[in-house]
VMD Tcl script that builds the backbone (N, CA, C; Angstrom):
set m [mol new atoms 510]
animate dup $m
set s [atomselect $m all]
$s set {name element resname resid chain x y z} {
  {N N MET 1 A 103.668 104.289 101.341}
  {CA C MET 1 A 103.498 104.235 99.850}
  {C C MET 1 A 105.062 104.461 99.237}
  {N N PHE 2 A 105.307 103.720 98.103}
  {CA C PHE 2 A 106.528 103.785 97.562}
  {C C PHE 2 A 106.315 104.429 96.187}
  {N N LEU 3 A 107.330 105.474 95.690}
  {CA C LEU 3 A 107.322 105.909 94.464}
  {C C LEU 3 A 108.592 105.300 93.729}
  {N N GLU 4 A 108.405 104.863 92.437}
  {CA C GLU 4 A 109.465 104.455 91.532}
  {C C GLU 4 A 110.152 105.730 90.884}
  {N N ILE 5 A 111.331 105.784 91.342}
  {CA C ILE 5 A 112.210 106.944 91.046}
  {C C ILE 5 A 113.237 106.682 90.013}
  {N N GLY 6 A 113.303 105.419 89.543}
  {CA C GLY 6 A 114.378 105.146 88.723}
  {C C GLY 6 A 114.546 103.614 88.528}
  {N N LYS 7 A 115.722 103.155 87.929}
  {CA C LYS 7 A 116.169 101.779 87.731}
  {C C LYS 7 A 117.571 101.460 87.757}
  {N N ILE 8 A 117.800 100.403 88.398}
  {CA C ILE 8 A 119.196 99.995 88.270}
  {C C ILE 8 A 119.386 99.321 86.951}
  {N N ASN 9 A 120.471 99.653 86.407}
  {CA C ASN 9 A 120.660 99.164 85.045}
  {C C ASN 9 A 121.517 97.927 85.017}
  {N N LYS 10 A 122.856 98.144 85.393}
  {CA C LYS 10 A 123.744 96.807 85.395}
  {C C LYS 10 A 125.080 97.197 86.565}
  {N N PRO 11 A 125.728 96.115 86.801}
  {CA C PRO 11 A 126.879 96.539 87.686}
  {C C PRO 11 A 127.925 97.331 86.860}
  {N N HIS 12 A 128.814 98.130 87.556}
  {CA C HIS 12 A 129.708 98.886 86.974}
  {C C HIS 12 A 131.139 98.679 87.749}
  {N N GLY 13 A 132.007 97.955 87.071}
  {CA C GLY 13 A 133.265 97.501 87.636}
  {C C GLY 13 A 133.129 96.365 88.661}
  {N N LEU 14 A 134.193 96.021 89.364}
  {CA C LEU 14 A 134.047 94.801 90.160}
  {C C LEU 14 A 133.928 94.972 91.566}
  {N N SER 15 A 133.638 96.271 92.152}
  {CA C SER 15 A 133.578 96.538 93.703}
  {C C SER 15 A 132.139 96.748 93.968}
  {N N GLY 16 A 131.068 96.520 93.240}
  {CA C GLY 16 A 129.620 96.394 93.657}
  {C C GLY 16 A 129.042 97.694 93.189}
  {N N GLU 17 A 129.664 98.560 92.647}
  {CA C GLU 17 A 128.984 99.779 92.056}
  {C C GLU 17 A 128.069 99.344 90.912}
  {N N LEU 18 A 127.159 100.194 90.891}
  {CA C LEU 18 A 125.929 99.919 89.757}
  {C C LEU 18 A 125.544 101.062 89.011}
  {N N LYS 19 A 125.222 100.862 87.793}
  {CA C LYS 19 A 124.736 102.130 86.912}
  {C C LYS 19 A 123.276 102.047 87.157}
  {N N ALA 20 A 122.743 103.323 87.427}
  {CA C ALA 20 A 121.398 103.507 87.427}
  {C C ALA 20 A 120.801 104.701 86.817}
  {N N THR 21 A 119.713 104.762 86.415}
  {CA C THR 21 A 118.918 105.857 85.644}
  {C C THR 21 A 117.849 106.383 86.820}
  {N N ILE 22 A 117.906 107.591 87.129}
  {CA C ILE 22 A 117.028 108.359 88.043}
  {C C ILE 22 A 116.321 109.325 87.278}
  {N N ASP 23 A 114.867 109.434 87.393}
  {CA C ASP 23 A 114.018 110.382 86.913}
  {C C ASP 23 A 114.540 111.624 87.341}
  {N N GLN 24 A 114.677 112.577 86.435}
  {CA C GLN 24 A 115.282 114.107 86.744}
  {C C GLN 24 A 114.466 114.738 87.950}
  {N N ARG 25 A 113.205 114.510 88.014}
  {CA C ARG 25 A 112.322 114.985 88.954}
  {C C ARG 25 A 112.858 114.747 90.451}
  {N N TYR 26 A 113.479 113.536 90.568}
  {CA C TYR 26 A 113.819 112.995 91.805}
  {C C TYR 26 A 115.218 113.230 92.241}
  {N N LEU 27 A 116.008 113.792 91.405}
  {CA C LEU 27 A 117.542 114.005 91.734}
  {C C LEU 27 A 117.890 114.603 92.969}
  {N N ALA 28 A 116.951 115.669 93.509}
  {CA C ALA 28 A 117.291 116.343 94.684}
  {C C ALA 28 A 116.815 115.541 95.857}
  {N N ASP 29 A 115.852 114.746 95.661}
  {CA C ASP 29 A 115.449 113.769 96.826}
  {C C ASP 29 A 116.475 112.617 96.822}
  {N N VAL 30 A 117.019 112.203 95.907}
  {CA C VAL 30 A 118.182 111.144 96.096}
  {C C VAL 30 A 119.228 111.641 96.928}
  {N N ALA 31 A 119.641 113.042 96.638}
  {CA C ALA 31 A 120.689 113.563 97.341}
  {C C ALA 31 A 120.441 113.737 98.934}
  {N N GLN 32 A 119.132 113.710 99.184}
  {CA C GLN 32 A 118.724 114.093 100.624}
  {C C GLN 32 A 118.264 112.732 101.277}
  {N N ASN 33 A 118.353 111.700 100.656}
  {CA C ASN 33 A 117.964 110.376 101.368}
  {C C ASN 33 A 119.221 109.384 101.572}
  {N N GLU 34 A 119.047 108.674 102.651}
  {CA C GLU 34 A 120.134 107.699 102.914}
  {C C GLU 34 A 119.834 106.292 102.400}
  {N N ALA 35 A 118.707 106.115 101.706}
  {CA C ALA 35 A 118.501 104.516 101.426}
  {C C ALA 35 A 117.447 104.539 100.211}
  {N N PHE 36 A 117.858 103.705 99.300}
  {CA C PHE 36 A 116.621 103.323 98.089}
  {C C PHE 36 A 115.965 102.194 98.687}
  {N N PHE 37 A 114.788 101.884 98.103}
  {CA C PHE 37 A 114.064 100.658 98.272}
  {C C PHE 37 A 114.024 99.729 97.025}
  {N N VAL 38 A 114.317 98.656 97.025}
  {CA C VAL 38 A 114.146 97.678 95.887}
  {C C VAL 38 A 113.202 96.699 96.246}
  {N N ASN 39 A 112.433 96.339 95.352}
  {CA C ASN 39 A 111.273 95.295 95.461}
  {C C ASN 39 A 111.945 93.972 95.487}
  {N N ILE 40 A 111.943 93.230 96.506}
  {CA C ILE 40 A 112.624 91.952 96.613}
  {C C ILE 40 A 111.610 90.882 96.959}
  {N N ARG 41 A 111.131 89.917 96.156}
  {CA C ARG 41 A 110.120 88.944 96.584}
  {C C ARG 41 A 108.830 89.739 97.190}
  {N N GLY 42 A 108.470 90.910 96.511}
  {CA C GLY 42 A 107.338 91.452 97.164}
  {C C GLY 42 A 107.285 92.506 98.227}
  {N N ALA 43 A 108.318 92.522 98.727}
  {CA C ALA 43 A 108.671 93.469 99.895}
  {C C ALA 43 A 109.751 94.590 99.447}
  {N N HIS 44 A 109.377 95.735 99.951}
  {CA C HIS 44 A 110.424 96.862 99.662}
  {C C HIS 44 A 111.472 97.011 100.536}
  {N N THR 45 A 112.512 96.428 100.036}
  {CA C THR 45 A 113.835 96.380 101.090}
  {C C THR 45 A 114.643 97.371 100.940}
  {N N PRO 46 A 115.041 98.018 102.159}
  {CA C PRO 46 A 115.995 99.142 102.021}
  {C C PRO 46 A 117.364 98.831 101.749}
  {N N TYR 47 A 118.000 99.623 100.967}
  {CA C TYR 47 A 119.493 99.614 100.591}
  {C C TYR 47 A 120.003 100.740 100.928}
  {N N PHE 48 A 120.904 100.844 101.855}
  {CA C PHE 48 A 121.577 102.281 102.247}
  {C C PHE 48 A 122.797 102.560 101.346}
  {N N ILE 49 A 122.550 103.889 101.056}
  {CA C ILE 49 A 123.602 104.432 99.985}
  {C C ILE 49 A 124.804 104.741 100.669}
  {N N GLU 50 A 126.019 104.155 100.041}
  {CA C GLU 50 A 127.333 104.732 100.459}
  {C C GLU 50 A 127.755 106.045 99.707}
  {N N TYR 51 A 127.413 106.046 98.406}
  {CA C TYR 51 A 127.679 107.234 97.600}
  {C C TYR 51 A 126.754 107.163 96.164}
  {N N THR 52 A 126.798 108.240 95.558}
  {CA C THR 52 A 126.344 108.396 94.322}
  {C C THR 52 A 127.053 109.448 93.565}
  {N N ARG 53 A 127.282 109.161 92.260}
  {CA C ARG 53 A 127.982 110.229 91.483}
  {C C ARG 53 A 127.348 110.426 90.051}
  {N N GLY 54 A 127.301 111.496 89.570}
  {CA C GLY 54 A 126.447 111.870 88.210}
  {C C GLY 54 A 125.138 112.365 88.498}
  {N N LYS 55 A 124.483 112.576 87.207}
  {CA C LYS 55 A 123.172 113.054 87.381}
  {C C LYS 55 A 122.495 112.448 86.337}
  {N N GLY 56 A 121.133 111.976 86.644}
  {CA C GLY 56 A 120.228 111.232 85.695}
  {C C GLY 56 A 120.831 109.795 85.527}
  {N N LYS 57 A 121.920 109.590 84.752}
  {CA C LYS 57 A 122.505 108.304 84.692}
  {C C LYS 57 A 123.550 108.228 85.700}
  {N N ILE 58 A 123.419 107.627 86.832}
  {CA C ILE 58 A 124.445 107.641 87.875}
  {C C ILE 58 A 125.122 106.265 88.145}
  {N N ILE 59 A 126.186 106.455 88.953}
  {CA C ILE 59 A 127.014 105.305 89.451}
  {C C ILE 59 A 126.557 105.428 90.975}
  {N N LEU 60 A 126.186 104.322 91.546}
  {CA C LEU 60 A 125.732 104.296 92.821}
  {C C LEU 60 A 126.506 103.100 93.581}
  {N N LYS 61 A 126.785 103.295 94.839}
  {CA C LYS 61 A 127.283 102.231 95.686}
  {C C LYS 61 A 126.354 102.215 96.900}
  {N N LEU 62 A 125.923 100.964 97.138}
  {CA C LEU 62 A 125.096 100.525 98.278}
  {C C LEU 62 A 125.870 99.669 99.294}
  {N N GLU 63 A 125.626 99.977 100.595}
  {CA C GLU 63 A 126.123 99.208 101.587}
  {C C GLU 63 A 125.930 97.868 101.430}
  {N N ASP 64 A 126.919 96.969 101.728}
  {CA C ASP 64 A 126.670 95.445 101.695}
  {C C ASP 64 A 126.718 94.930 100.253}
  {N N ILE 65 A 126.770 95.729 99.209}
  {CA C ILE 65 A 126.907 95.254 97.931}
  {C C ILE 65 A 128.377 95.577 97.592}
  {N N ASP 66 A 129.369 94.490 97.683}
  {CA C ASP 66 A 130.823 94.705 97.549}
  {C C ASP 66 A 131.440 94.025 96.428}
  {N N ASN 67 A 130.549 93.307 95.581}
  {CA C ASN 67 A 131.265 92.678 94.448}
  {C C ASN 67 A 130.412 92.732 93.230}
  {N N LYS 68 A 130.793 92.293 92.062}
  {CA C LYS 68 A 130.015 92.384 90.907}
  {C C LYS 68 A 128.941 91.333 90.881}
  {N N GLU 69 A 129.215 90.226 91.473}
  {CA C GLU 69 A 128.129 89.100 91.777}
  {C C GLU 69 A 126.917 89.643 92.449}
  {N N ASP 70 A 127.304 90.228 93.515}
  {CA C ASP 70 A 126.037 90.826 94.527}
  {C C ASP 70 A 125.442 91.886 93.665}
  {N N ALA 71 A 126.141 92.803 92.982}
  {CA C ALA 71 A 125.390 93.832 92.194}
  {C C ALA 71 A 124.697 93.335 91.047}
  {N N SER 72 A 125.128 92.253 90.572}
  {CA C SER 72 A 124.192 91.682 89.406}
  {C C SER 72 A 122.881 91.144 89.858}
  {N N LEU 73 A 122.734 90.787 91.019}
  {CA C LEU 73 A 121.297 90.357 91.339}
  {C C LEU 73 A 120.369 91.546 91.593}
  {N N LEU 74 A 120.766 92.902 91.430}
  {CA C LEU 74 A 119.980 93.855 91.639}
  {C C LEU 74 A 119.653 94.509 90.020}
  {N N THR 75 A 120.500 93.919 88.999}
  {CA C THR 75 A 120.156 94.287 87.633}
  {C C THR 75 A 118.749 94.379 87.182}
  {N N ASN 76 A 118.331 95.455 86.491}
  {CA C ASN 76 A 117.062 95.865 85.875}
  {C C ASN 76 A 116.007 95.947 86.940}
  {N N LYS 77 A 116.272 96.183 88.331}
  {CA C LYS 77 A 115.341 96.282 89.242}
  {C C LYS 77 A 114.842 97.848 89.412}
  {N N PRO 78 A 113.741 98.194 89.430}
  {CA C PRO 78 A 113.187 99.565 89.797}
  {C C PRO 78 A 113.916 99.988 91.156}
  {N N LEU 79 A 113.898 101.397 91.269}
  {CA C LEU 79 A 114.476 101.931 92.678}
  {C C LEU 79 A 113.314 102.701 92.997}
  {N N TYR 80 A 113.166 102.649 94.437}
  {CA C TYR 80 A 111.848 103.268 95.060}
  {C C TYR 80 A 112.273 104.155 96.030}
  {N N LEU 81 A 111.703 105.278 96.359}
  {CA C LEU 81 A 111.767 106.177 97.539}
  {C C LEU 81 A 110.355 106.077 98.401}
  {N N ARG 82 A 110.490 106.318 99.677}
  {CA C ARG 82 A 109.119 106.375 100.274}
  {C C ARG 82 A 108.344 107.752 99.889}
  {N N ARG 83 A 107.141 107.690 99.754}
  {CA C ARG 83 A 106.254 108.965 99.253}
  {C C ARG 83 A 106.846 110.138 100.126}
  {N N GLU 84 A 106.941 109.836 101.619}
  {CA C GLU 84 A 107.164 111.094 102.412}
  {C C GLU 84 A 108.630 111.415 102.297}
  {N N ASP 85 A 109.415 110.947 101.550}
  {CA C ASP 85 A 110.774 111.256 101.406}
  {C C ASP 85 A 110.877 112.105 99.883}
  {N N VAL 86 A 109.679 112.281 99.551}
  {CA C VAL 86 A 109.873 112.951 98.140}
  {C C VAL 86 A 109.042 114.283 98.072}
  {N N GLN 87 A 109.751 115.454 97.753}
  {CA C GLN 87 A 109.250 116.662 97.976}
  {C C GLN 87 A 108.486 117.235 96.943}
  {N N LEU 88 A 108.133 116.441 95.728}
  {CA C LEU 88 A 107.214 116.832 94.886}
  {C C LEU 88 A 105.792 116.760 95.211}
  {N N SER 89 A 104.880 117.509 94.589}
  {CA C SER 89 A 103.560 117.583 94.898}
  {C C SER 89 A 102.832 116.312 94.447}
  {N N ASP 90 A 101.772 115.867 94.675}
  {CA C ASP 90 A 101.122 114.685 94.147}
  {C C ASP 90 A 100.723 114.930 92.664}
  {N N ALA 91 A 100.442 116.336 92.249}
  {CA C ALA 91 A 100.224 116.448 90.867}
  {C C ALA 91 A 101.525 116.255 89.948}
  {N N GLU 92 A 102.581 116.695 90.503}
  {CA C GLU 92 A 103.816 116.657 89.873}
  {C C GLU 92 A 104.247 115.040 89.668}
  {N N ILE 93 A 103.966 114.345 90.678}
  {CA C ILE 93 A 104.383 112.817 90.599}
  {C C ILE 93 A 103.527 112.152 89.617}
  {N N GLN 94 A 102.135 112.480 89.658}
  {CA C GLN 94 A 101.240 111.772 88.724}
  {C C GLN 94 A 101.686 111.752 87.275}
  {N N ASP 95 A 102.690 112.640 87.059}
  {CA C ASP 95 A 103.023 112.849 85.584}
  {C C ASP 95 A 104.130 111.534 85.047}
  {N N ASN 96 A 104.004 110.574 85.967}
  {CA C ASN 96 A 104.969 109.334 85.613}
  {C C ASN 96 A 104.448 108.517 84.693}
  {N N GLY 97 A 103.243 108.812 84.197}
  {CA C GLY 97 A 102.705 107.853 83.119}
  {C C GLY 97 A 101.849 106.714 83.800}
  {N N LEU 98 A 101.842 106.520 84.991}
  {CA C LEU 98 A 101.185 105.456 85.821}
  {C C LEU 98 A 99.789 106.086 86.398}
  {N N GLU 99 A 98.743 106.088 85.736}
  {CA C GLU 99 A 97.349 106.457 86.085}
  {C C GLU 99 A 96.984 106.077 87.399}
  {N N TYR 100 A 97.180 104.934 87.818}
  {CA C TYR 100 A 96.786 104.208 88.864}
  {C C TYR 100 A 97.708 103.887 89.959}
  {N N GLN 101 A 98.786 104.530 89.919}
  {CA C GLN 101 A 99.829 104.284 90.943}
  {C C GLN 101 A 99.373 104.701 92.323}
  {N N PHE 102 A 98.379 105.672 92.448}
  {CA C PHE 102 A 97.889 106.054 93.748}
  {C C PHE 102 A 97.229 104.965 94.642}
  {N N LEU 103 A 96.901 103.757 93.841}
  {CA C LEU 103 A 96.111 102.626 94.393}
  {C C LEU 103 A 97.052 101.807 95.086}
  {N N GLU 104 A 98.390 102.044 95.310}
  {CA C GLU 104 A 99.392 101.283 96.126}
  {C C GLU 104 A 99.080 101.404 97.431}
  {N N GLY 105 A 98.881 100.201 98.176}
  {CA C GLY 105 A 98.459 100.246 99.560}
  {C C GLY 105 A 96.970 100.136 99.931}
  {N N PHE 106 A 96.263 100.285 98.661}
  {CA C PHE 106 A 94.647 100.066 98.791}
  {C C PHE 106 A 94.373 98.459 98.835}
  {N N GLU 107 A 93.178 98.337 99.352}
  {CA C GLU 107 A 92.569 96.931 99.823}
  {C C GLU 107 A 91.559 96.714 98.529}
  {N N MET 108 A 91.966 95.720 97.474}
  {CA C MET 108 A 91.296 95.396 96.500}
  {C C MET 108 A 90.285 94.195 96.805}
  {N N SER 109 A 88.919 94.456 96.420}
  {CA C SER 109 A 88.004 93.381 96.406}
  {C C SER 109 A 87.272 93.183 95.230}
  {N N ASP 110 A 86.589 92.059 94.894}
  {CA C ASP 110 A 85.835 91.749 93.709}
  {C C ASP 110 A 84.382 91.711 94.077}
  {N N GLN 111 A 83.473 91.937 93.230}
  {CA C GLN 111 A 81.969 91.955 93.486}
  {C C GLN 111 A 81.871 90.372 93.826}
  {N N GLU 112 A 82.225 89.557 93.095}
  {CA C GLU 112 A 81.839 88.182 93.319}
  {C C GLU 112 A 82.860 87.437 94.489}
  {N N LEU 113 A 83.929 87.551 94.366}
  {CA C LEU 113 A 84.933 86.759 95.117}
  {C C LEU 113 A 85.297 87.518 96.541}
  {N N GLY 114 A 84.981 88.825 96.756}
  {CA C GLY 114 A 85.053 89.279 98.132}
  {C C GLY 114 A 86.729 89.849 98.054}
  {N N LEU 115 A 87.131 89.964 99.293}
  {CA C LEU 115 A 88.445 90.613 99.435}
  {C C LEU 115 A 89.650 89.802 98.773}
  {N N LEU 116 A 90.320 90.561 97.941}
  {CA C LEU 116 A 91.613 89.767 97.190}
  {C C LEU 116 A 92.818 90.039 97.994}
  {N N GLY 117 A 92.993 91.186 98.342}
  {CA C GLY 117 A 94.360 91.498 99.135}
  {C C GLY 117 A 94.648 92.994 98.894}
  {N N ILE 118 A 95.858 93.357 99.657}
  {CA C ILE 118 A 96.406 94.679 99.454}
  {C C ILE 118 A 97.346 94.961 98.159}
  {N N ILE 119 A 96.952 95.746 97.538}
  {CA C ILE 119 A 97.743 96.233 96.435}
  {C C ILE 119 A 99.306 96.756 96.737}
  {N N GLU 120 A 100.265 95.814 96.366}
  {CA C GLU 120 A 101.607 96.276 96.776}
  {C C GLU 120 A 102.235 97.275 95.841}
  {N N THR 121 A 102.013 96.925 94.567}
  {CA C THR 121 A 102.667 97.930 93.549}
  {C C THR 121 A 101.780 97.980 92.383}
  {N N ILE 122 A 101.747 99.040 91.663}
  {CA C ILE 122 A 101.218 99.207 90.350}
  {C C ILE 122 A 102.366 99.421 89.382}
  {N N GLU 123 A 102.306 98.539 88.292}
  {CA C GLU 123 A 103.489 98.456 87.217}
  {C C GLU 123 A 102.914 98.651 85.993}
  {N N SER 124 A 103.643 99.280 85.108}
  {CA C SER 124 A 103.303 99.379 83.630}
  {C C SER 124 A 103.763 98.172 82.864}
  {N N TYR 125 A 102.678 97.530 82.148}
  {CA C TYR 125 A 103.105 96.566 81.203}
  {C C TYR 125 A 102.647 97.063 79.844}
  {N N PRO 126 A 103.004 96.521 78.675}
  {CA C PRO 126 A 102.840 96.964 77.403}
  {C C PRO 126 A 101.361 97.356 77.170}
  {N N GLN 127 A 100.500 96.304 77.553}
  {CA C GLN 127 A 98.921 96.651 77.342}
  {C C GLN 127 A 98.313 97.510 78.389}
  {N N GLN 128 A 98.776 97.561 79.660}
  {CA C GLN 128 A 98.056 98.169 80.757}
  {C C GLN 128 A 98.768 97.985 82.136}
  {N N GLU 129 A 98.248 98.863 82.950}
  {CA C GLU 129 A 98.870 98.905 84.271}
  {C C GLU 129 A 98.384 97.538 85.008}
  {N N MET 130 A 99.328 97.004 85.841}
  {CA C MET 130 A 98.982 95.813 86.507}
  {C C MET 130 A 99.331 96.147 88.020}
  {N N ALA 131 A 98.177 95.575 88.893}
  {CA C ALA 131 A 98.379 95.666 90.243}
  {C C ALA 131 A 98.991 94.115 90.881}
  {N N THR 132 A 100.021 94.419 91.488}
  {CA C THR 132 A 100.602 93.167 92.339}
  {C C THR 132 A 99.926 93.177 93.665}
  {N N LEU 133 A 99.380 92.018 93.949}
  {CA C LEU 133 A 98.754 91.741 95.330}
  {C C LEU 133 A 99.319 90.574 95.973}
  {N N LYS 134 A 99.378 90.672 97.342}
  {CA C LYS 134 A 99.819 89.472 97.996}
  {C C LYS 134 A 98.436 88.779 98.111}
  {N N PHE 135 A 98.547 87.352 97.816}
  {CA C PHE 135 A 97.225 86.693 97.446}
  {C C PHE 135 A 97.636 85.211 97.912}
  {N N LYS 136 A 96.787 84.799 99.022}
  {CA C LYS 136 A 97.048 83.491 99.522}
  {C C LYS 136 A 98.567 83.493 99.996}
  {N N LYS 137 A 99.194 82.401 99.603}
  {CA C LYS 137 A 100.630 82.280 99.886}
  {C C LYS 137 A 101.566 82.726 98.919}
  {N N GLY 138 A 101.237 83.600 97.855}
  {CA C GLY 138 A 102.173 83.986 97.025}
  {C C GLY 138 A 101.710 85.434 96.451}
  {N N HIS 139 A 101.719 85.845 95.266}
  {CA C HIS 139 A 101.375 87.148 94.683}
  {C C HIS 139 A 100.689 86.796 93.327}
  {N N CYS 140 A 99.748 87.773 93.002}
  {CA C CYS 140 A 99.199 87.575 91.627}
  {C C CYS 140 A 99.089 89.012 90.937}
  {N N LEU 141 A 98.949 88.975 89.713}
  {CA C LEU 141 A 98.928 90.151 88.978}
  {C C LEU 141 A 97.435 90.401 88.636}
  {N N ILE 142 A 96.920 91.644 88.774}
  {CA C ILE 142 A 95.404 91.897 88.281}
  {C C ILE 142 A 95.522 93.091 87.395}
  {N N PRO 143 A 95.005 92.994 86.302}
  {CA C PRO 143 A 94.945 94.064 85.274}
  {C C PRO 143 A 93.915 95.336 85.768}
  {N N ILE 144 A 94.564 96.382 85.838}
  {CA C ILE 144 A 93.685 97.641 86.230}
  {C C ILE 144 A 93.063 98.089 84.984}
  {N N HIS 145 A 91.829 97.747 84.703}
  {CA C HIS 145 A 91.146 98.148 83.539}
  {C C HIS 145 A 89.913 99.031 83.907}
  {N N GLU 146 A 89.836 100.166 83.276}
  {CA C GLU 146 A 88.715 101.133 83.759}
  {C C GLU 146 A 87.424 100.497 83.829}
  {N N ASN 147 A 87.066 99.504 82.695}
  {CA C ASN 147 A 85.833 98.967 82.487}
  {C C ASN 147 A 85.509 97.853 83.835}
  {N N TRP 148 A 86.638 97.460 84.462}
  {CA C TRP 148 A 86.471 96.494 85.587}
  {C C TRP 148 A 86.352 97.244 86.976}
  {N N ILE 149 A 86.567 98.505 86.940}
  {CA C ILE 149 A 86.556 98.998 88.199}
  {C C ILE 149 A 85.264 99.683 88.535}
  {N N VAL 150 A 84.660 99.183 89.743}
  {CA C VAL 150 A 83.322 99.489 89.979}
  {C C VAL 150 A 83.445 100.871 90.841}
  {N N SER 151 A 84.177 100.852 91.944}
  {CA C SER 151 A 84.238 102.041 92.567}
  {C C SER 151 A 85.655 102.207 93.321}
  {N N ILE 152 A 86.069 103.377 93.559}
  {CA C ILE 152 A 87.383 103.640 94.418}
  {C C ILE 152 A 86.907 104.538 95.624}
  {N N ASP 153 A 87.324 104.107 96.869}
  {CA C ASP 153 A 86.974 104.867 97.929}
  {C C ASP 153 A 88.256 105.404 98.310}
  {N N LEU 154 A 88.629 106.749 98.031}
  {CA C LEU 154 A 89.904 107.267 98.667}
  {C C LEU 154 A 89.925 107.444 100.144}
  {N N ASP 155 A 89.003 107.671 100.755}
  {CA C ASP 155 A 89.005 107.840 102.238}
  {C C ASP 155 A 89.228 106.473 102.878}
  {N N LYS 156 A 88.626 105.292 102.506}
  {CA C LYS 156 A 88.813 104.192 103.021}
  {C C LYS 156 A 89.944 103.217 102.278}
  {N N HIS 157 A 90.670 103.798 101.590}
  {CA C HIS 157 A 91.713 103.100 100.698}
  {C C HIS 157 A 91.282 101.866 100.214}
  {N N THR 158 A 90.130 101.812 99.363}
  {CA C THR 158 A 89.700 100.569 98.938}
  {C C THR 158 A 89.234 100.808 97.419}
  {N N ILE 159 A 89.421 99.483 96.801}
  {CA C ILE 159 A 88.882 99.547 95.304}
  {C C ILE 159 A 88.077 98.258 95.058}
  {N N LEU 160 A 86.906 98.514 94.550}
  {CA C LEU 160 A 86.096 97.513 94.157}
  {C C LEU 160 A 86.124 97.082 92.805}
  {N N MET 161 A 86.327 95.941 92.448}
  {CA C MET 161 A 86.391 95.393 91.028}
  {C C MET 161 A 85.258 94.484 90.540}
  {N N ASN 162 A 84.999 94.385 89.315}
  {CA C ASN 162 A 84.190 93.352 88.682}
  {C C ASN 162 A 84.993 92.590 87.723}
  {N N LEU 163 A 85.739 91.664 88.195}
  {CA C LEU 163 A 86.769 91.068 87.278}
  {C C LEU 163 A 86.145 89.946 86.384}
  {N N PRO 164 A 86.552 89.817 85.310}
  {CA C PRO 164 A 85.891 88.672 84.484}
  {C C PRO 164 A 86.054 87.291 85.165}
  {N N GLU 165 A 85.102 86.555 84.901}
  {CA C GLU 165 A 85.165 85.115 85.465}
  {C C GLU 165 A 86.505 84.228 85.007}
  {N N GLY 166 A 86.987 83.645 85.851}
  {CA C GLY 166 A 88.181 82.932 85.655}
  {C C GLY 166 A 89.467 83.454 85.813}
  {N N LEU 167 A 89.358 84.958 85.930}
  {CA C LEU 167 A 90.611 85.607 85.952}
  {C C LEU 167 A 91.522 85.109 87.009}
  {N N ILE 168 A 90.849 84.878 88.262}
  {CA C ILE 168 A 91.569 84.553 89.393}
  {C C ILE 168 A 91.104 83.177 89.760}
  {N N GLU 169 A 91.821 82.104 89.581}
  {CA C GLU 169 A 91.356 80.802 89.963}
  {C C GLU 169 A 91.674 80.621 91.351}
  {N N LEU 170 A 90.673 80.281 92.185}
  {CA C LEU 170 A 90.793 80.143 93.557}
  {C C LEU 170 A 91.127 78.641 93.990}
}
mol reanalyze $m
mol bondsrecalc $m
mol representation Tube
mol addrep $m
């Protein structure tokens, strides 16, 4: 499971440095880890840290990002750490405003359609939280609406939904 700990803002200079904002709760964890993860085409891709400087709003240098053009490809991307690399308790983490982030990695099914896929990420959108699922040969977004949740099984890592007809066109 991955936790969003901040966001890459934009390139800084010409040598591949990036400006980023890190949630204050995770600053100590950033200093103890050798890699961030960035979601690239649905997969959390590791980027190894050469150095960081600053606190909160930081300048970071990632290995193999050596010019402004490469750095610009990461502009506005969220930064993640693996859950096991974060020292905060689950209660402290839940305070990030994402009520359903704990569902990442869960198997989502619909009462009518059956198994839909594995939830890769939970993201905040203006109206609600959305689950990104690997679906068929691509990805799809499913709104996580409390009225559509039938059950959540924490032991089996499954969520059963009753999605509105036509939400997912098969």
